[in-house]
C-alpha positions as CSV (number, residue, x, y, z in Angstrom):
1,X,8.8,-4.5,-6.2
2,X,6.2,-6.2,-4.0
3,X,3.2,-4.2,-2.7
4,X,-0.3,-4.6,-1.9
5,X,-2.8,-1.9,-2.5
6,X,-5.6,-1.5,0.1
7,X,-4.6,-3.9,2.8
8,X,-6.3,-3.5,6.2
9,X,-4.2,-2.5,9.2
10,X,-5.3,-1.6,12.7
11,X,-8.9,-0.3,13.3
12,X,-9.9,-1.4,9.7
13,X,-7.6,1.4,8.3
14,X,-6.6,0.8,4.6
15,X,-3.4,2.6,3.6
16,X,-3.3,3.1,-0.2
17,X,-0.1,0.9,-0.7
18,X,1.8,-1.3,1.7
19,X,5.2,-2.5,1.0
20,X,5.8,-5.5,0.8
21,X,2.2,-6.7,1.8
22,X,-0.5,-6.9,4.4
23,X,0.7,-10.3,5.3
24,X,4.2,-9.2,6.3
25,X,2.6,-6.3,8.1
26,X,0.4,-8.5,10.4
27,X,3.4,-11.0,10.9
28,X,4.8,-10.0,14.4
29,X,8.1,-11.7,13.4
30,X,8.5,-9.5,10.2
31,X,11.0,-6.7,10.9
32,X,9.0,-3.3,11.0
33,X,12.1,-1.6,9.5
34,X,11.3,-3.4,6.2
35,X,7.8,-2.1,6.1
36,X,6.8,1.1,4.0
37,X,3.4,2.6,3.4
38,X,2.3,5.2,0.9
39,X,-0.6,7.2,1.0
40,X,-1.9,8.6,-2.4
41,X,-4.3,11.5,-2.0
42,X,-5.7,14.2,-4.4
43,X,-4.7,17.1,-2.1
44,X,-2.8,17.4,1.1
45,X,-5.3,19.6,3.1
46,X,-6.1,17.7,6.3
47,X,-5.6,14.1,4.7
48,X,-2.0,13.9,6.1
49,X,-3.7,13.1,9.5
50,X,-5.5,10.2,8.0
51,X,-2.1,8.7,6.7
52,X,-0.6,9.0,10.2
53,X,-3.1,6.7,11.6
54,X,-3.2,4.2,8.8
55,X,-0.3,1.8,9.8
56,X,0.9,2.0,13.5
57,X,4.0,-0.4,13.0
58,X,5.4,2.0,10.5
59,X,6.7,5.3,12.2
60,X,7.7,7.0,8.9
61,X,4.8,7.6,6.6
62,X,5.0,8.7,2.8
63,X,2.3,10.7,1.4
64,X,1.9,11.4,-2.5
65,X,-0.5,14.1,-3.5
66,X,-1.8,14.6,-7.1
67,X,-2.9,18.3,-6.9
68,X,-1.0,20.9,-9.2
69,X,-0.4,23.3,-6.4
70,X,2.6,23.2,-4.0
71,X,1.4,22.8,-0.4
72,X,3.0,22.5,3.1
73,X,2.2,19.2,4.5
74,X,3.2,19.0,8.3
75,X,4.8,15.6,8.9
76,X,3.3,15.1,12.5
């Protein structure tokens, strides 16, 4: 599986992982339906807002949290 960790997107944002890479993300001819981003945070809290702004070309964001408790994370 191809991915890039910490690639820069709009406004110098750095999603934790971009699939397949920042090169394809910045290529206007690359189909945005083939792009995925994953935010990996220690807790959900208010970090989900950060994830929403990290990759404008990708409408559906994915957030992985590492905390032990179950929390509700709003999706928008």
